[in-house]
C-alpha positions, -999 to 999 in steps of 0.1 A, spaced: 44 470 334 14 448 326 -20 453 342 -32 419 331 -25 390 355 -23 392 393 -2 415 415 8 409 451 13 440 472 39 437 500 20 453 528 31 464 563 3 489 569 28 517 570 26 547 547 52 536 521 37 502 514 2 516 515 12 543 490 27 517 467 -6 497 468 -26 529 462 -5 539 432 -7 504 418 -45 505 420 -44 539 404 -23 525 375 -49 498 370 -28 469 382 -49 439 393 -38 436 429 -54 404 442 -34 398 474 -19 418 502 11 400 517 24 408 552 55 394 569 52 395 607 86 396 623 85 385 659 113 409 669 137 433 652 143 429 614 167 442 588 142 438 560 107 444 573 86 470 591 80 456 626 56 478 647 19 467 649 18 446 618 -11 428 635 -32 458 624 -27 449 587 -57 424 589 -80 453 597 -65 475 570 -68 447 544 -104 442 553 -110 479 547 -91 478 514 -111 447 504 -83 426 491 -75 391 503 -47 391 529 -19 366 531 2 366 563 36 351 569 49 344 605 86 335 602 108 322 630 126 348 650 152 364 627 176 371 657 185 404 641 201 420 671 228 393 671 234 393 634 271 395 625 268 397 587 242 422 574 243 407 539 237 372 551 210 384 575 191 402 548 193 372 525 180 349 553 151 372 561 141 373 525 136 336 524 101 333 540 88 362 518 102 346 486 87 312 496 53 329 501 54 348 468 65 316 450 36 297 465 12 324 453 27 321 419 14 285 419 -21 297 428 -24 329 407 -14 342 373 13 362 392 30 389 372 45 412 398 47 426 433 46 461 447 70 475 472 73 508 491 110 514 495 123 549 489 160 548 492 170 515 508 191 496 483 195 469 510 158 460 508 151 469 472 180 449 457 168 418 475 132 422 464 143 430 429 165 398 430 135 378 442 114 391 413 141 382 388 144 347 402 106 343 400 103 359 366 79 387 378 79 425 377 85 449 405 64 481 409 82 505 432 66 539 427 84 556 457 119 545 445 143 575 444 114 600 446 117 632 466 106 624 502 89 657 508 70 656 476 60 620 484 47 630 518 27 659 503 12 636 477 1 612 504 -17 640 522 -32 654 490 -46 620 482 -63 619 516 -41 595 536 -45 596 574 -12 585 588 -5 579 625 31 578 639 35 545 659 72 547 669 101 572 670 138 567 674 158 598 664 172 631 677 145 658 677 116 633 678 103 633 714 73 617 731 49 643 716 53 626 682 38 593 694 3 590 681 7 622 661 -9 625 627 16 630 599 1 662 584 15 693 566 27 708 599 45 676 608 62 675 574 73 711 579 89 701 613 105 670 598 120 692 571 136 713 597 148 683 617 163 669 585 183 701 581 193 701 618 198 664 626 196 646 593 162 630 601 148 615 570 116 634 561 97 601 557 116 581 583 133 559 557 162 554 581 140 540 609 136 574 625 99 568 628 73 542 618 37 548 608 3 532 602 -22 543 576 -56 545 593 -76 558 563 -72 566 526 -91 568 494 -84 530 488 -101 521 521 -138 517 527 -137 523 565 -111 539 588 -91 519 613 -97 534 648 -69 529 673 -68 530 711 -34 530 726 -10 539 754 24 556 748 56 540 760 86 563 763 121 548 769 142 580 773 153 585 737 128 564 718 92 552 722 62 535 707 25 531 709 11 501 727 -21 494 708 -48 484 733 -77 482 708 -83 485 671 -115 483 650 -130 495 618 -151 527 620 
């Protein structure tokens, strides 16, 4: 892993990509761009909720932000998961390749923990482009990762839930030590992934040691019987 040259951090604003960015900066990697893909609807490859907040987060982090707005992936109607993932990767790979023409690009960071579906495609992209992949969460223990995020000072808000055991009270909740304890119990009871890797919940990092100012959110909760999400009504830097 080389610290010289430019790194691009794949950045959704959620805890996993934010942790990958933070760890890259800790390791001395020269991250010069944050790159966000904004799916218009559901996606097999990308974090979907509230990606519009990434511009504020990027401003707080102080790294130039590149945004990609692909056409609708039509994920709900996908018949072939392999082909769908490959197709969804294309706009990301095109954006990274374009950055390679602009920068001395040596690698990208990614926040996947266990998803071979995502990681294999990103690794394949890196191989094709001749760059490295920094994936510091890969195959790490989820509870230990969560504890490390909290120990580092990450402020993490839950934006969306969709799993047994996660009711409306989790919407807008801070992912803290008590929440990790409850998620550990839900993992034992229902198989809920402690860090939501299976889509059980989605998050946004509102503050952390790599950010100069917190992102302050105003929102309403939307509950749809077995799942729900935050409708962000306003967001600003504190």
